[in-house]
C-alpha positions as CSV (number, residue, x, y, z in Angstrom):
1,M,0.0,0.0,0.0
2,T,2.0,3.0,-1.2
3,D,-0.8,5.3,-2.3
4,V,0.2,8.9,-2.2
5,N,-3.3,9.8,-1.2
6,V,-3.2,7.8,2.1
7,D,-5.4,9.3,4.8
8,A,-5.6,9.2,8.6
9,R,-8.2,6.4,8.5
10,A,-6.0,4.2,6.3
11,L,-3.0,4.7,8.6
12,E,-5.2,4.0,11.6
13,Q,-6.4,0.8,10.1
14,L,-2.8,-0.2,9.1
15,L,-1.6,0.4,12.7
16,Q,-4.6,-1.3,14.3
17,S,-4.0,-4.4,12.2
18,S,-0.3,-4.4,13.0
19,F,-0.8,-3.7,16.7
20,A,-3.9,-5.6,17.6
21,D,-3.4,-5.2,21.4
22,C,-3.3,-1.4,21.1
23,E,-5.8,1.4,21.1
24,V,-4.9,3.5,18.0
25,R,-5.9,7.0,16.9
26,V,-4.5,8.8,13.9
27,E,-5.4,12.4,13.1
28,G,-4.3,14.8,10.4
29,G,-4.0,14.9,6.7
30,G,-1.9,16.3,3.8
31,G,1.0,14.1,4.8
32,K,1.1,15.4,8.5
33,Y,-0.2,13.0,11.1
34,Q,-0.5,12.6,14.9
35,V,-0.5,9.0,16.1
36,V,-1.7,8.1,19.6
37,M,-1.3,4.5,20.7
38,V,-1.9,2.8,24.0
39,G,-0.9,-0.8,24.5
40,E,1.2,-3.3,26.4
41,T,3.4,-3.6,23.2
42,F,5.3,-0.6,24.6
43,A,6.0,-2.0,28.0
44,G,9.8,-2.0,28.8
45,L,10.7,0.1,25.7
46,N,12.1,3.6,25.8
47,A,10.6,6.3,23.6
48,V,13.0,5.8,20.7
49,K,12.4,2.0,20.6
50,R,8.6,2.6,20.7
51,Q,8.8,5.0,17.7
52,Q,11.1,2.7,15.8
53,L,8.5,-0.1,16.2
54,V,5.8,2.1,14.8
55,Y,7.9,3.5,12.0
56,Q,8.6,0.0,10.7
57,H,4.9,0.0,9.7
58,L,4.8,3.6,8.3
59,N,8.1,3.6,6.4
60,V,6.5,2.5,3.1
61,H,4.2,5.5,3.2
62,I,7.1,7.8,4.2
63,R,9.2,6.6,1.3
64,S,6.3,7.1,-1.1
65,G,5.9,10.7,0.1
66,A,2.4,10.1,1.3
67,V,3.5,10.7,4.9
68,H,6.2,13.3,5.6
69,A,5.6,14.4,9.2
70,V,4.5,12.2,12.1
71,S,4.2,13.0,15.8
72,M,3.7,10.1,18.2
73,H,2.4,9.7,21.7
74,L,3.0,6.0,22.5
75,T,2.2,4.7,26.0
76,T,1.3,1.6,28.0
77,P,-2.2,1.5,29.6
78,E,-0.6,2.2,33.0
79,E,1.2,5.3,31.7
80,S,-1.9,6.4,30.0
81,A,-3.9,6.1,33.2
82,T,-1.6,8.3,35.2
83,A,-1.2,11.0,32.5
């Protein structure tokens, strides 16, 4: 899936299918997106490792030019509950 017209909904579906144990929300458009994910997948990982994990699934869209800016808020359920 390297469509240059990828939208927030398509990215959200991609991430939800890749991270079934996470709550996923993607907002934005025009190549700029905000990704919020909460899940046990991130337990024990620092911020950089968490982002690298998500980027593995977004890189095809970044390389195609469909996505050129991503901000991420990636937490475990415990971290999310105390925020």
